[in-house]
C-alpha positions in Angstrom: -25.0 -3.0 149.4 -23.6 -0.7 151.8 -23.7 -0.7 155.5 -26.4 1.6 155.5 -28.7 -0.2 153.2 -27.9 -3.3 154.8 -29.3 -2.1 157.9 -32.4 -0.8 156.8 -32.9 -4.1 154.7 -32.5 -6.3 158.0 -35.3 -3.8 160.0 -37.4 -3.9 157.4 -37.2 -7.8 157.7 -37.1 -8.2 161.2 -40.3 -6.1 161.8 -42.0 -8.4 159.4 -41.1 -11.1 161.7 -42.6 -9.1 164.8 -39.8 -7.3 165.8 -41.1 -3.4 166.3 -38.1 -1.8 167.4 -34.2 -3.2 166.0 -30.9 -1.2 166.5 -28.0 -2.0 165.7 -24.6 -1.8 167.5 -21.0 -1.5 166.9 -19.6 -5.5 167.9 -16.8 -4.3 170.5 -15.9 -4.6 174.3 -18.2 -3.0 176.5 -16.4 -0.3 178.4 -17.6 0.7 180.9 -20.2 -1.8 181.4 -18.0 -3.8 182.1 -16.5 -2.3 185.2 -20.1 -1.3 186.5 -21.2 -5.4 186.4 -18.1 -6.1 187.8 -18.9 -3.7 190.9 -22.2 -5.2 190.9 -20.8 -9.1 191.2 -18.6 -8.0 193.9 -21.1 -6.5 196.3 -23.0 -9.5 195.6 -26.1 -8.4 194.3 -26.6 -11.4 192.1 -27.3 -13.6 195.1 -27.3 -17.7 194.1 -26.7 -16.5 190.1 -23.5 -17.9 189.9 -23.8 -18.0 186.7 -23.6 -14.1 186.3 -20.1 -14.9 187.3 -19.3 -17.3 184.7 -18.1 -16.4 181.2 -17.3 -12.6 182.4 -14.8 -12.0 178.8 -17.6 -13.8 177.0 -20.2 -11.3 178.3 -18.6 -7.9 178.2 -17.6 -8.3 174.6 -19.6 -10.1 172.0 -16.7 -10.5 169.3 -15.6 -13.5 171.6 -19.1 -15.2 170.8 -18.8 -14.4 167.8 -15.7 -15.1 165.7 -14.8 -11.9 163.3 -18.4 -9.9 164.9 -18.9 -6.8 163.5 -22.2 -5.7 164.5 -24.9 -6.8 167.0 -28.5 -6.5 166.0 -30.9 -6.0 169.3 -34.7 -6.4 168.9 -37.3 -5.9 171.0 -40.8 -8.9 171.1 -43.7 -7.2 172.7 -45.7 -9.8 175.0 -48.1 -6.4 176.8 -51.7 -8.1 177.1 -54.8 -6.2 178.4 -56.1 -9.6 179.7 -55.7 -9.9 184.1 -56.3 -13.0 186.0 -60.0 -12.8 187.2 -59.6 -12.8 191.2 -57.7 -9.9 192.3 -56.7 -11.8 195.7 -55.1 -14.5 193.9 -51.6 -15.4 193.6 -50.4 -13.5 190.8 -47.8 -14.4 187.9 -45.3 -11.9 186.0 -47.1 -11.3 182.8 -43.9 -12.5 180.6 -45.1 -16.2 181.9 -48.9 -15.8 180.7 -48.3 -17.9 177.4 -46.0 -20.2 175.8 -42.1 -19.9 177.0 -40.6 -17.1 175.2 -37.2 -18.3 175.1 -38.4 -21.1 172.6 -40.7 -18.9 170.5 -38.5 -15.5 170.1 -35.5 -18.1 169.3 -37.6 -19.7 166.3 -38.1 -16.2 164.8 -34.6 -15.0 164.7 -33.6 -18.4 163.2 -35.7 -17.4 160.3 -34.1 -14.0 159.9 -31.0 -15.1 160.3 -31.9 -17.4 157.4 -32.9 -14.5 155.8 -29.9 -12.6 156.0 -27.6 -15.5 154.8 -30.6 -15.6 151.3 -30.0 -12.2 150.7 -26.4 -11.0 151.9 -24.5 -14.8 151.2 -22.5 -17.3 154.0 -22.3 -14.8 156.8 -22.2 -16.2 160.4 -24.3 -15.1 163.5 -25.5 -16.6 166.6 -28.8 -15.8 167.7 -29.5 -14.8 171.5 -32.6 -14.5 173.6 -32.1 -14.5 177.1 -29.9 -17.6 176.6 -26.4 -16.8 176.9 -23.6 -14.3 178.4 -25.0 -11.4 176.4 -25.7 -8.1 178.4 -29.1 -7.2 176.8 -30.3 -4.1 178.1 -26.8 -2.3 177.6 -26.8 -3.6 174.3 -30.4 -2.5 173.5 -28.7 0.9 175.3 -25.7 1.1 172.9 -28.1 0.1 169.8 -30.9 3.2 170.5 -33.9 0.7 170.7 -34.5 2.3 174.5 -32.8 3.5 177.5 -32.1 2.0 181.2 -34.5 3.3 183.7 -33.8 3.8 187.1 -35.4 0.2 187.3 -32.8 -1.3 185.4 -35.4 -2.4 182.5 -34.9 -1.1 179.1 -37.6 1.3 178.2 -38.3 2.5 174.9 -40.4 5.7 174.6 -42.5 4.8 172.0 -44.3 1.7 173.8 -43.0 1.2 177.5 -40.9 -1.8 178.6 -43.4 -4.7 178.5 -40.6 -6.9 176.0 -38.4 -9.3 175.5 -35.0 -8.7 174.2 -33.2 -10.7 171.7 -29.9 -10.4 169.4 -28.2 -11.3 166.2 -24.4 -11.3 166.8 -22.9 -10.9 162.9 -19.7 -10.9 161.2 -22.1 -8.6 158.9 -21.0 -5.0 158.8 -24.4 -2.9 159.6 -24.6 1.0 159.9 -24.9 1.5 163.3 -27.6 3.7 165.3 -27.6 6.3 168.1 -28.1 5.5 171.6 -31.2 7.7 172.9 -31.1 10.0 176.1 -32.4 8.7 179.5 -35.9 10.3 179.9 -36.7 9.2 183.5 -36.0 12.5 184.7 -37.3 13.1 188.4 -39.6 10.5 188.6 -39.1 7.6 191.0 -42.2 5.9 190.7 -40.5 2.4 190.8 -37.8 3.2 193.5 -41.1 4.1 195.8 -43.5 1.5 194.8 -41.0 -1.5 195.1 -41.8 -3.4 198.4 -38.7 -5.2 199.2 -36.4 -2.0 198.3 -35.0 -4.0 195.6 -33.9 -0.7 193.5 -31.2 1.7 194.8 -32.8 4.9 196.3 -31.0 6.8 193.3 -32.4 4.3 190.9 -30.1 2.4 188.1 -28.9 -0.2 190.1 -31.0 -3.2 191.4 -30.0 -5.7 194.4 -31.4 -9.1 193.0 -31.3 -10.7 196.2 -34.2 -8.3 197.6 -36.1 -8.8 194.1 -39.4 -10.5 194.2 -38.4 -12.1 191.0 -35.1 -13.4 192.6 -36.7 -14.8 195.2 -39.7 -16.3 193.5 -37.8 -18.2 190.6 -33.8 -17.6 191.1 -33.6 -18.4 194.3 -34.2 -22.1 195.4 -33.3 -21.8 199.5 -36.2 -21.0 202.2 -37.0 -17.1 201.2 -35.8 -15.4 204.0 -38.4 -14.0 207.0 -37.6 -10.8 206.1 -39.8 -10.6 203.2 -43.1 -11.8 204.7 -45.8 -9.5 204.0 -43.5 -7.9 201.6 -44.3 -10.0 198.5 -47.6 -8.5 197.0 -49.2 -11.8 196.1 -46.6 -12.4 193.4 -46.0 -16.5 193.1 -44.0 -16.3 190.1 -42.0 -12.9 189.3 -43.1 -9.3 189.8 -44.5 -6.6 187.4 -44.7 -3.7 190.0 -41.9 -1.5 188.7 -43.4 -2.1 185.4 -46.9 -1.3 186.3 -46.1 1.7 187.9 -43.8 3.1 185.4 -45.2 6.1 182.9 -43.9 5.0 179.9 -46.1 2.0 180.1 -48.6 3.9 178.7 -48.0 4.1 175.5 -47.8 -0.1 175.6 -50.2 -1.9 173.1 -51.3 -5.3 173.0 -49.2 -7.6 171.6 -50.2 -9.8 168.5 -48.7 -13.4 169.5 -50.6 -15.9 169.7 -48.1 -18.1 171.8 -48.3 -15.4 174.8 -52.0 -15.2 174.6 -52.8 -17.1 178.7 -55.3 -20.0 178.6 -58.5 -18.9 180.3 -58.5 -21.4 183.0 -54.8 -19.5 184.3 -56.5 -16.8 184.3 -59.9 -17.8 185.7 -57.9 -19.9 188.5 -59.0 -18.6 192.1 -57.4 -18.0 195.6 -58.9 -21.6 196.5 -57.2 -23.5 193.1 -53.9 -22.0 193.8 -53.6 -23.0 197.1 -55.1 -26.6 196.2 -52.9 -26.8 193.0 -51.6 -30.4 192.4 -48.4 -30.8 190.6 -50.3 -32.9 187.8 -52.2 -29.5 187.7 -49.2 -27.4 187.4 -48.0 -30.2 185.0 -50.8 -29.5 182.3 -51.1 -26.1 183.0 -47.9 -25.0 182.4 -46.7 -27.3 179.9 -45.0 -24.6 177.7 -44.7 -22.1 180.2 -41.8 -20.4 181.8 -43.3 -21.3 184.8 -41.8 -25.1 185.1 -38.7 -23.0 185.6 -39.5 -22.9 189.1 -40.8 -26.2 189.4 -44.1 -27.6 191.3 -42.0 -27.9 194.6 -40.7 -24.0 194.3 -44.1 -22.6 193.1 -45.7 -24.1 195.9 -42.9 -23.2 198.4 -43.9 -19.7 197.1 -47.8 -20.2 197.4 -46.8 -20.9 200.8 -44.7 -18.0 202.1 -47.1 -15.6 200.7 -49.9 -16.9 203.1 -47.4 -16.2 206.2 -48.3 -13.1 207.9 
């Protein structure tokens, strides 16, 4: 099979495993992305995420992650749901954390897909990533033509919005490249205007993570600065504001992944239930959830902070 035929086969196989959008780009050193990343780091916009400084060369050159790499396969996996927390005044979780930890769910699917590739094409070399290594996922997705990076710095697909997990397979299999798509944000500034902490630059396309509610509630392990009192909009794990207001998300459709379905108990929790949550309940409710990353102590800190006025 030629690179074009191999790419067509792979995309069809990926869709059968639940990845509705698949794109391919050449594995090569990322310029000018590496310069933008370096500037972002130098400005300190990564805050306490010291891991963003690590493995800079690996992060900006996929060929160093997989010897002989020729192609990067970028995939999207839907997590959008129309189910919501019943108490609109209760502390809020980002939608991606409603179900099981996406790292484990999607990694299993990627490994099966990679095994299918080896069965079809022979002894190829490849590695799977899902927010789990030094990979510039959004930039690779943009290069692979499965979306553009919006003003909120998220990858947006014109047919389905941005409620997707990003994943990659870096391989030494030569596949036909796809064409990047044009930015379609236009003059829209809804995400910039809606961010209560002014984390997005005035002109968009840049995020100061140290001001982002997702960072403050998950990555930041110290006491949340008092400057953010009254600005957290009741979020205690992550934040969806810039996606909620994005016009392109009107095209979102509910996911078909049972592992991402929220439990009725979670959706039914009222404000008092959250405020009185014990470590035992936390461990039971979030046993398979990404929320465990913040730990019970971290969630307790967030709950206490959003009550401040």
